[in-house]
Backbone as CSV, one residue per row, in Angstrom:
resi,resn,N_x,N_y,N_z,CA_x,CA_y,CA_z,C_x,C_y,C_z
1,MET,8.934,-6.292,-14.083,8.425,-5.057,-13.505,8.824,-4.980,-12.042
2,LYS,8.998,-3.779,-11.611,9.348,-3.531,-10.215,8.280,-2.648,-9.592
3,LEU,7.970,-2.925,-8.349,7.103,-2.080,-7.549,7.841,-1.775,-6.254
4,TYR,7.347,-0.789,-5.492,8.075,-0.302,-4.331,7.182,-0.252,-3.101
5,HIS,7.803,-0.522,-1.955,7.088,-0.511,-0.680,8.025,0.054,0.389
6,TYR,7.470,0.835,1.310,8.228,1.413,2.411,7.867,0.708,3.712
7,VAL,8.880,0.484,4.554,8.675,-0.110,5.874,9.431,0.732,6.888
8,ALA,8.745,1.082,7.973,9.363,1.892,9.020,10.600,1.202,9.587
9,ARG,11.591,2.017,9.951,12.801,1.523,10.601,12.581,1.456,12.100
10,PRO,13.201,0.546,12.815,13.937,-0.622,12.313,12.940,-1.677,11.831
11,ASN,13.420,-2.581,10.997,12.559,-3.652,10.495,13.406,-4.892,10.219
12,ASN,12.724,-5.994,9.979,13.407,-7.255,9.694,12.934,-7.839,8.361
13,VAL,12.644,-6.964,7.424,12.085,-7.361,6.133,13.009,-8.317,5.380
14,LEU,14.311,-8.070,5.406,15.228,-8.935,4.657,15.364,-10.322,5.280
15,GLU,14.882,-10.484,6.515,14.872,-11.795,7.152,13.499,-12.469,7.046
16,LYS,12.429,-11.707,7.265,11.082,-12.287,7.343,10.180,-11.960,6.159
17,GLY,10.562,-10.980,5.343,9.754,-10.578,4.203,8.827,-9.420,4.529
18,LEU,8.063,-8.994,3.511,7.043,-7.957,3.697,5.782,-8.639,4.188
19,LEU,5.293,-8.200,5.331,4.134,-8.821,5.952,2.876,-7.990,5.731
20,SER,1.814,-8.649,5.325,0.512,-7.997,5.237,-0.044,-7.837,6.645
21,ILE,-1.168,-7.169,6.778,-1.832,-7.033,8.085,-2.121,-8.419,8.660
22,ALA,-2.634,-9.338,7.840,-2.975,-10.673,8.324,-1.763,-11.410,8.880
23,ALA,-0.601,-11.189,8.291,0.612,-11.910,8.684,1.405,-11.201,9.772
24,ASN,0.991,-10.002,10.168,1.769,-9.209,11.118,0.925,-8.884,12.347
25,LYS,1.018,-9.725,13.339,0.255,-9.526,14.584,0.736,-8.306,15.364
26,ASN,1.915,-7.765,15.006,2.456,-6.597,15.693,2.250,-5.299,14.918
27,ALA,1.484,-5.337,13.855,1.255,-4.142,13.033,0.545,-3.058,13.835
28,ASN,0.872,-1.816,13.524,0.147,-0.688,14.109,-1.188,-0.582,13.365
29,LEU,-2.254,-0.930,14.034,-3.575,-0.992,13.399,-4.483,0.171,13.777
30,SER,-3.956,1.217,14.396,-4.806,2.303,14.876,-5.667,2.897,13.765
31,TYR,-5.107,3.083,12.595,-5.862,3.633,11.449,-7.048,2.728,11.116
32,TYR,-6.784,1.424,11.024,-7.839,0.484,10.656,-8.804,0.220,11.802
33,MET,-8.359,0.354,13.032,-9.275,0.209,14.170,-10.311,1.335,14.171
34,LYS,-9.859,2.548,13.840,-10.798,3.672,13.745,-11.821,3.427,12.649
35,ARG,-11.348,2.954,11.505,-12.244,2.725,10.367,-13.215,1.587,10.618
36,SER,-12.733,0.518,11.260,-13.526,-0.695,11.384,-14.349,-0.773,12.661
37,GLY,-13.907,-0.061,13.688,-14.546,-0.193,14.990,-14.039,-1.408,15.762
38,ALA,-13.136,-2.166,15.172,-12.562,-3.342,15.827,-11.493,-2.913,16.818
39,ASP,-11.264,-3.749,17.822,-10.230,-3.421,18.793,-9.168,-4.511,18.927
40,THR,-9.169,-5.472,18.004,-8.161,-6.535,18.008,-7.640,-6.760,16.589
41,HIS,-6.498,-7.423,16.495,-5.930,-7.792,15.204,-6.925,-8.657,14.429
42,GLU,-7.495,-9.634,15.089,-8.447,-10.531,14.438,-9.675,-9.766,13.948
43,GLY,-10.126,-8.805,14.741,-11.284,-7.999,14.351,-11.007,-7.157,13.115
44,VAL,-9.814,-6.567,13.054,-9.442,-5.770,11.880,-9.358,-6.673,10.647
45,CYS,-8.729,-7.839,10.788,-8.623,-8.763,9.649,-10.007,-9.205,9.172
46,LYS,-10.896,-9.473,10.092,-12.263,-9.873,9.717,-12.954,-8.739,8.960
47,TRP,-12.816,-7.511,9.452,-13.412,-6.358,8.778,-12.840,-6.208,7.367
48,MET,-11.510,-6.355,7.251,-10.884,-6.236,5.930,-11.414,-7.301,4.977
49,GLU,-11.542,-8.518,5.447,-12.042,-9.599,4.595,-13.501,-9.373,4.207
50,ASN,-14.258,-8.657,5.041,-15.632,-8.299,4.681,-15.665,-7.215,3.604
51,CYS,-14.584,-6.417,3.509,-14.485,-5.419,2.433,-14.371,-6.143,1.094
52,PHE,-13.429,-7.079,1.004,-13.303,-7.993,-0.129,-12.317,-9.085,0.239
53,GLU,-12.495,-10.253,-0.352,-11.655,-11.397,-0.037,-10.190,-11.103,-0.367
54,GLY,-9.332,-11.353,0.606,-7.909,-11.136,0.414,-7.412,-9.791,0.907
55,ARG,-8.299,-8.890,1.284,-7.892,-7.534,1.687,-6.851,-7.561,2.802
56,SER,-6.998,-8.467,3.761,-6.063,-8.504,4.881,-4.702,-9.059,4.471
57,ARG,-4.620,-9.703,3.321,-3.348,-10.232,2.811,-2.728,-9.298,1.776
58,GLY,-3.281,-8.115,1.635,-2.801,-7.145,0.658,-1.624,-6.342,1.151
59,ILE,-0.739,-6.005,0.222,0.420,-5.163,0.516,0.414,-3.983,-0.446
60,ARG,0.441,-2.770,0.115,0.405,-1.543,-0.686,1.726,-1.336,-1.389
61,VAL,1.659,-0.981,-2.667,2.869,-0.771,-3.459,2.707,0.449,-4.357
62,PHE,3.851,1.026,-4.703,3.895,2.166,-5.606,4.662,1.761,-6.863
63,THR,4.401,2.445,-7.960,5.102,2.150,-9.214,6.445,2.856,-9.307
64,GLU,6.702,3.751,-8.377,7.983,4.457,-8.325,8.209,4.899,-6.887
65,PRO,9.456,5.175,-6.527,9.702,5.685,-5.177,8.958,7.000,-4.953
66,CYS,8.498,7.197,-3.733,7.779,8.425,-3.386,8.698,9.629,-3.523
67,GLN,8.126,10.741,-3.906,8.862,11.998,-4.008,8.114,13.058,-3.219
68,TRP,8.848,13.900,-2.565,8.215,14.961,-1.799,8.556,16.323,-2.395
69,THR,7.717,17.268,-2.080,7.942,18.654,-2.481,7.866,19.517,-1.226
70,GLU,8.091,20.784,-1.364,8.006,21.679,-0.210,6.606,21.704,0.394
71,ARG,5.598,21.277,-0.362,4.218,21.239,0.154,3.880,19.926,0.852
72,SER,4.794,18.948,0.790,4.501,17.649,1.414,5.620,17.224,2.364
73,LEU,6.115,18.184,3.130,7.210,17.905,4.058,6.786,16.961,5.177
74,TYR,5.572,17.110,5.664,5.121,16.263,6.761,4.574,14.931,6.234
75,CYS,3.640,15.006,5.325,2.966,13.792,4.859,3.901,12.829,4.128
76,ILE,4.670,13.306,3.194,5.497,12.418,2.380,6.947,12.371,2.883
77,LYS,7.575,13.532,3.065,8.990,13.530,3.448,9.210,12.836,4.782
78,SER,8.394,13.129,5.782,8.617,12.490,7.086,8.373,10.983,6.999
79,PHE,7.454,10.562,6.158,7.191,9.140,5.915,8.434,8.474,5.318
80,ILE,9.015,9.075,4.290,10.199,8.533,3.617,11.396,8.506,4.568
81,ASP,11.594,9.594,5.322,12.760,9.707,6.198,12.790,8.650,7.299
82,LYS,11.626,8.114,7.670,11.546,7.138,8.762,11.442,5.700,8.256
83,ALA,11.640,5.495,6.959,11.395,4.168,6.394,12.515,3.724,5.467
84,ASP,12.571,2.417,5.268,13.434,1.822,4.252,12.581,1.534,3.025
85,LEU,13.181,1.687,1.855,12.508,1.437,0.590,12.912,0.060,0.077
86,PHE,11.913,-0.725,-0.331,12.151,-2.048,-0.888,11.578,-2.131,-2.294
87,GLU,12.370,-2.723,-3.178,11.944,-2.975,-4.549,11.442,-4.416,-4.607
88,ILE,10.292,-4.603,-5.252,9.661,-5.916,-5.344,9.733,-6.409,-6.781
89,ASP,10.192,-7.625,-6.953,10.253,-8.267,-8.268,8.882,-8.881,-8.568
90,VAL,8.029,-8.094,-9.191,6.642,-8.485,-9.428,6.533,-9.593,-10.466
91,ASP,7.373,-9.579,-11.477,7.320,-10.617,-12.508,7.569,-12.005,-11.912
92,THR,8.536,-12.109,-11.020,8.830,-13.395,-10.398,7.720,-13.800,-9.431
93,LEU,7.178,-12.849,-8.687,6.022,-13.140,-7.828,4.883,-13.726,-8.654
94,GLU,4.615,-13.117,-9.786,3.549,-13.577,-10.680,3.881,-14.959,-11.254
95,ALA,5.096,-15.132,-11.723,5.509,-16.420,-12.305,5.410,-17.552,-11.285
96,ASP,5.646,-17.246,-10.007,5.563,-18.244,-8.950,4.136,-18.428,-8.424
97,GLY,3.172,-17.715,-9.029,1.760,-17.882,-8.666,1.371,-17.335,-7.310
98,LEU,2.069,-16.308,-6.845,1.812,-15.785,-5.507,0.879,-14.579,-5.471
99,ILE,0.571,-13.998,-6.603,-0.332,-12.842,-6.629,-1.753,-13.345,-6.888
100,GLU,-2.627,-13.160,-5.901,-4.021,-13.592,-6.018,-4.875,-12.556,-6.746
101,ALA,-4.591,-11.292,-6.492,-5.382,-10.211,-7.088,-4.591,-8.915,-7.011
102,VAL,-4.997,-7.945,-7.844,-4.373,-6.616,-7.844,-5.493,-5.580,-7.829
103,TYR,-5.341,-4.590,-6.953,-6.292,-3.485,-6.847,-5.535,-2.179,-7.044
104,VAL,-6.213,-1.205,-7.605,-5.638,0.125,-7.737,-6.433,1.077,-6.849
105,SER,-5.719,1.998,-6.236,-6.335,3.120,-5.556,-5.968,4.347,-6.382
106,PRO,-6.894,4.777,-7.248,-6.572,5.924,-8.106,-6.498,7.218,-7.296
107,SER,-5.851,8.198,-7.876,-5.842,9.524,-7.264,-7.277,10.021,-7.163
108,VAL,-7.608,10.672,-6.054,-8.952,11.232,-5.931,-9.207,12.290,-7.006
109,LEU,-8.133,12.824,-7.583,-8.291,13.790,-8.667,-8.836,13.120,-9.928
110,ASP,-8.678,11.794,-10.028,-9.194,11.039,-11.173,-10.599,10.493,-10.927
111,LEU,-11.181,10.825,-9.784,-12.526,10.362,-9.429,-13.430,11.578,-9.252
112,PRO,-13.953,12.119,-10.343,-14.669,13.400,-10.271,-15.921,13.374,-9.400
113,ASN,-16.522,12.235,-9.190,-17.769,12.184,-8.426,-17.575,11.771,-6.974
114,ILE,-16.340,11.728,-6.526,-16.083,11.313,-5.142,-16.565,12.390,-4.181
115,GLU,-17.151,11.941,-3.088,-17.566,12.867,-2.050,-16.476,12.918,-0.998
116,GLU,-16.055,14.106,-0.640,-15.007,14.247,0.373,-15.594,13.896,1.730
117,LYS,-15.060,12.858,2.322,-15.452,12.454,3.659,-14.286,11.711,4.280
118,GLN,-14.409,11.400,5.533,-13.318,10.736,6.237,-12.951,9.434,5.534
119,TYR,-11.651,9.197,5.400,-11.088,7.968,4.857,-11.341,7.767,3.367
120,THR,-11.510,8.830,2.593,-11.643,8.661,1.159,-10.301,8.385,0.510
121,ASP,-9.252,8.234,1.310,-7.935,7.980,0.733,-7.691,6.503,0.451
122,GLU,-8.697,5.669,0.520,-8.468,4.257,0.250,-9.605,3.677,-0.591
123,ILE,-9.771,4.230,-1.774,-10.685,3.685,-2.764,-9.923,2.580,-3.489
124,LEU,-10.410,1.363,-3.467,-9.715,0.253,-4.115,-10.602,-0.362,-5.183
125,GLN,-10.072,-0.446,-6.408,-10.792,-1.015,-7.545,-9.977,-2.162,-8.107
126,LYS,-10.605,-3.327,-8.264,-9.897,-4.500,-8.775,-9.569,-4.308,-10.254
127,ILE,-8.338,-4.694,-10.614,-7.937,-4.684,-12.018,-7.623,-6.126,-12.425
128,ASN,-7.377,-6.359,-13.698,-7.208,-7.719,-14.204,-5.919,-8.400,-13.746
129,GLY,-4.902,-7.651,-13.429,-3.639,-8.244,-13.003,-2.491,-7.286,-13.190
130,ILE,-1.275,-7.802,-13.062,-0.104,-6.921,-13.111,0.092,-6.268,-14.475
131,ALA,-0.431,-6.881,-15.518,-0.303,-6.284,-16.856,-1.075,-4.965,-16.958
132,ASP,-2.055,-4.754,-16.074,-2.858,-3.528,-16.106,-2.339,-2.434,-15.172
133,ILE,-1.195,-2.650,-14.561,-0.615,-1.619,-13.698,-0.114,-0.465,-14.563
134,ASP,-0.489,0.738,-14.180,-0.113,1.952,-14.906,1.220,2.470,-14.368
135,TYR,2.239,2.420,-15.212,3.572,2.887,-14.821,3.860,4.309,-15.286
136,SER,2.845,5.039,-15.716,3.098,6.425,-16.104,3.522,7.217,-14.865
137,PRO,4.284,8.298,-15.055,4.784,9.065,-13.910,3.657,9.560,-13.006
138,ILE,3.947,9.578,-11.722,2.989,10.055,-10.720,3.240,11.536,-10.483
139,ALA,2.189,12.325,-10.384,2.296,13.766,-10.141,2.358,14.014,-8.631
140,TRP,3.536,13.812,-8.047,3.714,13.969,-6.602,3.472,15.400,-6.146
141,SER,3.567,16.354,-7.054,3.411,17.763,-6.677,2.007,18.090,-6.182
142,VAL,1.033,17.220,-6.422,-0.329,17.497,-5.956,-0.501,17.172,-4.475
143,CYS,0.452,16.472,-3.882,0.372,16.156,-2.452,0.601,17.433,-1.653
144,ASP,-0.263,17.695,-0.716,-0.210,18.941,0.032,-0.556,18.649,1.486
145,ASP,0.371,18.954,2.386,0.159,18.693,3.809,-1.133,19.317,4.338
146,GLU,-1.487,20.487,3.827,-2.683,21.161,4.316,-3.958,20.392,3.992
147,LEU,-3.916,19.576,2.942,-5.091,18.804,2.559,-5.169,17.453,3.273
148,GLY,-4.070,17.032,3.884,-4.046,15.743,4.569,-4.100,14.598,3.574
149,HIS,-4.591,13.457,4.009,-4.711,12.275,3.135,-3.406,12.008,2.392
150,ARG,-2.443,11.506,3.086,-1.085,11.323,2.565,-1.037,10.794,1.142
151,PHE,-1.751,9.734,0.831,-1.657,9.150,-0.503,-2.955,9.240,-1.300
152,ALA,-3.878,10.069,-0.880,-5.140,10.197,-1.611,-4.934,10.759,-3.013
153,PHE,-3.893,11.544,-3.208,-3.705,12.238,-4.471,-2.759,11.526,-5.430
154,VAL,-2.267,10.357,-5.028,-1.382,9.591,-5.904,-1.919,8.172,-6.067
155,ARG,-1.689,7.641,-7.230,-2.119,6.283,-7.546,-1.195,5.283,-6.852
156,TYR,-1.784,4.279,-6.225,-0.994,3.172,-5.689,-1.778,1.887,-5.879
157,TYR,-1.143,0.770,-5.578,-1.743,-0.536,-5.825,-1.716,-1.381,-4.561
158,LEU,-2.568,-2.373,-4.534,-2.603,-3.348,-3.461,-2.450,-4.719,-4.111
159,LEU,-1.381,-5.415,-3.735,-1.169,-6.780,-4.211,-1.695,-7.724,-3.143
160,VAL,-2.661,-8.566,-3.488,-3.122,-9.597,-2.566,-2.224,-10.808,-2.790
161,ILE,-1.524,-11.192,-1.731,-0.467,-12.197,-1.818,-0.900,-13.485,-1.106
162,LYS,-0.708,-14.620,-1.756,-0.969,-15.910,-1.108,-0.133,-15.997,0.154
163,GLY,-0.774,-16.276,1.264,-0.077,-16.361,2.540,0.183,-15.015,3.191
164,GLY,0.003,-13.912,2.456,0.156,-12.575,3.027,1.583,-12.120,3.273
165,ILE,2.576,-12.838,2.720,3.982,-12.469,2.922,4.713,-12.486,1.587
166,ILE,5.412,-11.390,1.286,6.344,-11.381,0.149,7.701,-11.739,0.728
167,LYS,8.176,-12.906,0.384,9.431,-13.425,0.952,10.630,-12.596,0.485
168,PRO,11.701,-12.611,1.295,12.890,-11.809,0.996,13.491,-12.064,-0.380
169,LYS,13.341,-13.261,-0.926,13.944,-13.552,-2.233,13.346,-12.700,-3.351
170,TYR,12.178,-12.094,-3.127,11.533,-11.233,-4.118,11.833,-9.756,-3.884
171,LEU,12.672,-9.456,-2.904,12.879,-8.083,-2.453,14.330,-7.649,-2.576
172,LYS,14.485,-6.356,-2.763,15.809,-5.741,-2.752,15.668,-4.419,-1.992
173,LYS,16.525,-4.208,-0.992,16.510,-2.943,-0.264,17.225,-1.899,-1.114
174,ILE,16.585,-0.764,-1.302,17.137,0.323,-2.118,17.793,1.354,-1.215
């Protein structure tokens, strides 16, 4: 199985791997600082670990490359245009025992009782493992710049990785 991750350009992913928040002291944490109230890398990591064990070692992944429509020019297209796409060899990661846990963030459209409030774009539910990843097509057309929440309307996953780094040998730049 393959999963996909975007990293802003320029980057050194093919040399150092995909880094989780815990492994990347230079990560832009402004989003998580607002959510957590923390003002340091260590504070954000502590807050994430209080959410659930391994959260700070998680790496967000998609089951297919992102697609944009005329309604998602800012949220999705500008994100894609400024990033490199990497394909992750999930089967080998699993075989090497590097995946600690897998979480899904379902589309908010699949959560009928969700209350719209700030930061509802990161609902994470633990699943049994990579065998439970849903590879059915994603309805990218529901993404709408006017609604905000870049990925609230599409399903994505969080892989909790031992050590918080997916090494380059598991990656291919697309």
